[in-house]
Structures are given as structure tokens and as C-alpha cells.
C-alpha positions as CSV (number, residue, x, y, z in Angstrom):
1,M,73.7,7.8,77.5
2,K,70.5,5.8,76.8
3,T,67.9,7.5,74.6
4,S,65.2,7.2,77.4
5,I,67.5,8.9,79.9
6,K,68.4,11.7,77.5
7,N,64.7,12.2,76.8
8,R,63.9,12.2,80.5
9,E,66.4,14.9,81.0
10,R,65.0,17.0,78.2
11,A,61.4,16.5,79.6
12,F,62.6,17.4,83.1
13,V,63.9,20.7,81.8
14,A,60.9,21.3,79.5
15,Q,58.5,20.6,82.4
16,D,60.4,23.0,84.7
17,G,61.4,20.2,87.0
18,R,57.8,19.2,87.8
19,C,56.1,15.9,87.5
20,Y,53.9,15.4,84.4
21,Y,51.1,14.0,86.6
22,C,51.1,15.6,90.1
23,K,52.9,18.8,89.1
24,C,55.2,18.5,92.1
25,A,58.8,19.6,92.1
26,M,61.2,16.7,91.5
27,W,64.9,16.1,91.9
28,R,67.4,14.2,89.8
29,G,70.9,12.8,90.0
30,H,72.5,13.2,93.4
31,G,70.3,16.2,94.4
32,R,68.2,14.4,97.0
33,K,70.0,15.9,100.1
34,D,69.7,19.5,98.8
35,F,66.0,18.8,97.8
36,C,65.3,17.6,101.3
37,Q,66.8,20.6,102.9
38,R,65.1,23.1,100.5
39,H,61.6,21.6,101.1
40,S,62.0,20.3,104.7
41,L,61.4,16.7,103.6
42,T,62.7,13.4,105.0
43,Q,64.8,11.2,102.8
44,K,61.9,8.8,102.4
45,Q,59.5,11.6,101.3
46,A,62.0,12.9,98.8
47,L,62.6,9.5,97.3
48,A,59.0,9.5,96.0
49,L,59.8,12.7,94.2
50,R,62.8,11.4,92.2
51,S,62.5,12.1,88.5
52,T,62.0,9.1,86.3
53,A,61.4,8.5,82.6
54,E,57.7,7.8,82.1
55,H,56.6,6.1,78.8
56,L,53.2,7.5,77.9
57,T,52.6,4.3,75.9
58,A,54.5,1.5,77.7
59,R,57.2,-0.3,75.8
60,C,55.3,-3.6,76.2
61,D,52.3,-1.9,74.5
62,G,54.4,-0.8,71.5
63,G,55.7,2.5,72.9
64,G,59.3,3.4,72.2
65,D,61.9,5.7,73.5
66,A,61.1,8.6,71.3
67,A,61.0,12.0,72.9
68,S,57.3,12.3,72.1
69,N,56.6,9.2,74.2
70,I,58.7,10.1,77.3
71,V,57.8,12.6,80.0
72,A,59.4,13.2,83.4
73,A,57.3,11.8,86.3
74,C,58.1,11.4,89.9
75,L,58.7,7.9,91.2
76,R,55.4,7.8,93.0
77,C,53.3,8.7,89.9
78,N,55.3,6.5,87.5
79,G,54.9,3.5,89.8
80,G,51.4,4.3,90.8
81,R,50.2,4.3,87.2
82,H,51.7,1.0,86.4
83,Q,50.8,-0.8,89.6
84,R,47.1,-0.4,88.9
85,K,45.1,-3.2,87.4
86,G,44.5,-2.0,83.9
87,A,46.7,1.1,83.8
88,L,44.8,4.2,83.1
89,N,45.7,6.3,80.0
90,P,47.9,9.3,80.8
91,N,45.0,11.8,80.7
92,A,42.8,9.7,83.0
93,F,45.7,9.0,85.4
94,E,46.5,12.8,85.5
95,G,43.0,13.5,86.6
96,F,43.0,10.7,89.2
97,V,46.3,12.0,90.7
98,E,45.1,15.6,90.7
99,R,42.1,14.5,92.8
100,R,44.2,12.5,95.2
101,V,46.7,15.3,95.6
102,A,43.9,17.8,96.4
103,L,42.8,15.4,99.2
104,G,46.4,15.1,100.5
105,K,46.2,11.4,99.8
106,W,48.8,10.8,97.1
107,H,52.3,11.2,98.4
108,G,51.6,10.3,102.0
109,F,52.2,13.9,103.1
110,D,50.7,17.3,102.2
111,V,52.8,18.5,99.3
112,R,51.2,22.0,99.5
113,R,52.8,22.5,103.0
114,H,56.2,21.8,101.6
115,K,55.6,24.2,98.6
116,L,56.2,21.4,96.1
117,R,53.3,22.5,93.8
118,P,52.9,25.6,91.8
119,V,50.5,28.1,93.4
């Protein structure tokens, strides 16, 4: 198993299955169908919450696959951070996501209604 995948799995467990940035519950492996049923989500909605390995410092910027550089982040957050012009640092991006989630404008649906965030 690749180092980044092992470290993503460790991070997923350490983070209690929640995204580093948006704090929403995530799924991994082949668990999407069960995740959809448990949270009353469509397949498309659940896809955004698939667990990915997020490099806090991107590999292209000198970041490696060390456990200290990898967190578990949902597909939406991981992609959202890196699609921005001038990617924000992890702390700034976390604040940005938190504000968007509070407005119900991050995942395209209200994650609170589906009980995906801690209370």
C-alpha cells in the first residue's frame, strides 16, 4: 500500500472519520451506498464526501508523503483548496470552508440537515 494511502487511513481514524476542513462525516472504500442510506444522501452528494489524502504542503511545493503532512479531507474540500488561484494555506482554507458551510454554500446541500457535522 502506498505511503500516502496508509497515512490517509491513519488520519481518517485519528479524525474520527471527519474531514479536516469542513468537519463533515466521510466514507471510504466501498462504503458509499451504506453512507447514502445512513445520511439520506444521493450518490452524487455522497461522492463529494469521499475521503481523500490531502497534502497540507503540496508535493509540487516540496511536501512529502509523511504522516505529518497528510490529513483526511473530503473530495470537495481537497479539490476546492487546489482549484483556487493561489491556494490558501490550510488554516486560512479551513476558515473559508467553515464560513461557507455555515451559509449552506459549500457542499451544495445543507450538511446540518443530514447530520454530517458534529453538533
